[in-house]
N, C-alpha and C positions, 0 to 999 in steps of 0.2 A: 650505107644509105641513111641519110638523116631522117628523123621522125616526120619532118615536114614532107620530104619526098616519099616516104612510105605511105603517109595518108593520101597524098595526091595519087599515087600508084593504085592504092586500094580503092579509092573513090572512083577512079576511072574504071577499074575492073568490076566494081559493084554496079555501076551505071548500066552495063550491058549484060542483061540476064534474060532468062527464058520465062515461060509461063509459071513454073513453080515459084520463082522469085516474085512475080507480080501478085500471085496469090498470097504469098507471105506478106507483102507490102499491104495488101488489102486487110489482112488480119491485124497488122500493126496499126494501120490508120484507124480501124475500128476501135482498137484498144485506146488509142490516143484521143479519140472523140467520145470515149465513154459510152460506146454503143452497148446495149443490153445483149448479152450472149445467152446461149442455151443454158439450161440448168446444169449441164455437165461441165461448164467452165468453172475452174477453181481460181479464186482470187486470194492473194496474200499481200500483206503490206509489211515492208521492211523499211522503217524510217520514212524517208520522203519518196520511196519507190513502191509502185504497185506492180505486182507480178500476176499475170493472167496466164493460166495453162488450159489448153483446150485439146481434146482428142483430135487426132489427125489420121485420116485414111487407113484405118485398120491397125495402126501402130499402137501397142498397148501403153506406150509412154507418150504423154501429152506434149504438144509443142508449147513452149512458154516464151513470153515476151515481157519485158519490164518497161514501164512507162513512168514519166513524171511530167506533170503539167505545171508550168510556172505562171502564176497570175500576177497582174499588175496590182500592187497594193494588197488590200485584204479582200478584194472582190474576186471570188473564185470563177465568176463568169467572164472575166476579162483575161483570158489566157493569152500570154505574149509569146510563149515558146513551148513546144512539145518535144520531149526527148524519148526515144525508144531504143532499147538495147535488146538484142536477141541473136539467135543463130539461124542460119539456113542449114537444112539437113546435109547438103553436100559440101559444106565448108567447115574447117576446124577453127577458124577465127570468128570471134563475135563481131557484129556490126553495130553501128550507131547511126541513128537518123535524128537530125534536128529539123523541126518544122517552124518556120518564122514567117514574118510579114512578106506579102508578095512584092513589096517595094524594095527588097534587098538589092544592093548593087552587086550584080554577079561578077563584074570585072574586078572588084576589090576583094571578093571572096569573104571568108569568115576565119575566125581564129578561136582556139580553145586553149584555156590556161587552167591548170590545176594548182590551187593555193599559190605558192611563191615560185613555182616551176616556170621555165621559159614557155612562152606561148607557142602554139603550133598552128600554122596556117593551113587551111583546107579549102578546097573549091566549093562553091555553091553549085550543086549538080543539076538542079531542076527548078524552074519557076513557072508558074502560070498565073492566072488572074486572082487566084484565091490563096496561094501559099508558095513559099520557096522551101526547098529541101536541101540539106547537106547530108549526104550519105557516104559512109566510109567504113571499111573494116577498122578494127581497133588494134593498132600495133601493141605488142607486149609491154613496151615501156610506158605508153599512155595508160594501158589497162592497169598496170601496177600502181601508177600514180592515182588513178581513180579509186582503186580499192583502199589505198592508204590515206587519201586526201579528205578534206572537209568540204571544199567548195570548188566547183567547176565554173569558170567564167566563160560565157559564149559571147563573142563579139562579131558584129557585122556592120555594114554601112547601109543607110538609106540616104541616097544621093551622096553627099560628102560628110554626113553626120554619123559618127560612130555610135552604135547602140550596143550596150553590154547588159546581159542578163545573167544573174546568178542561178546556178543549178546545184541544189544540195546533193552532197554525196553521202549524207547520213543514211546508213543502211545499205549502201551500194555493195559492200563486200559480201554481206549475206545474200543479197539479191543475185550477185554474180555467181556465187557458189551454187544456188538453186538452178540458175540457167545452165551452167556448165555440167552439173550432174544430170539434168534432164537431157541435155544434148548428147552426153556420153551414152546414156541408156538408150536413147532413140537411135543413135548410130549403130549400137550393137544389135538392135532389133531389125534394122533394115539390111544388115549384111547377110 
C-alpha cells in the first residue's frame, strides 16, 4: 500500500471516533490556541515544537501533545497553520492534525512534503466556518522522514490557488521521542 493510500486510510479511520477522541481533540485544540492550562501542565520546547503534558484521569503518566504554530511573516498574531502531533491512548500510531483556513478546497485535498522527498496527498477531513482540518495517523515512512528532515511543506488550495506553508522540523526528533516514551508509559499504566 503506497504512503498516499496509507494516509487516506488512516485519515478515514481517525475521522470516526468516540468521546475519548473528541476529548483529546479538545485538548489538542486548546494547546494549539495557547489556552492557559492548570499549574500541573508541563511545557517543554524542542526547537520549533512546544510539548504540553497534562495529567489524565488518574493515570500517573501525563498525556502529551506537540504543537507548532506557523505565522505569516514576523507577526506571531497572524497564525496561518497550526500543527499538532500526539497519541491516543488506544492507538499505537501517532496522529497529526493540520489546521488551516476555512476556505480550503476540500475536493483538491492537501499534500505534505518533507525536504526533497516525494509529496504525499491527504484528504481534508473537516471544514466549518472557522477552520479546516486535516487529520491522519502518521505512517512509519513519513514519521521517519519527519524525524530526519529539516522542513515539512504543507500545501492546499483556496479555490484554484495553491497555498504552501513551511513547518519547521527543528527539534521534532526530540519532540517525538518524548511523545512516544510518555505514550509507552501511559499504555503500561492502563493495562
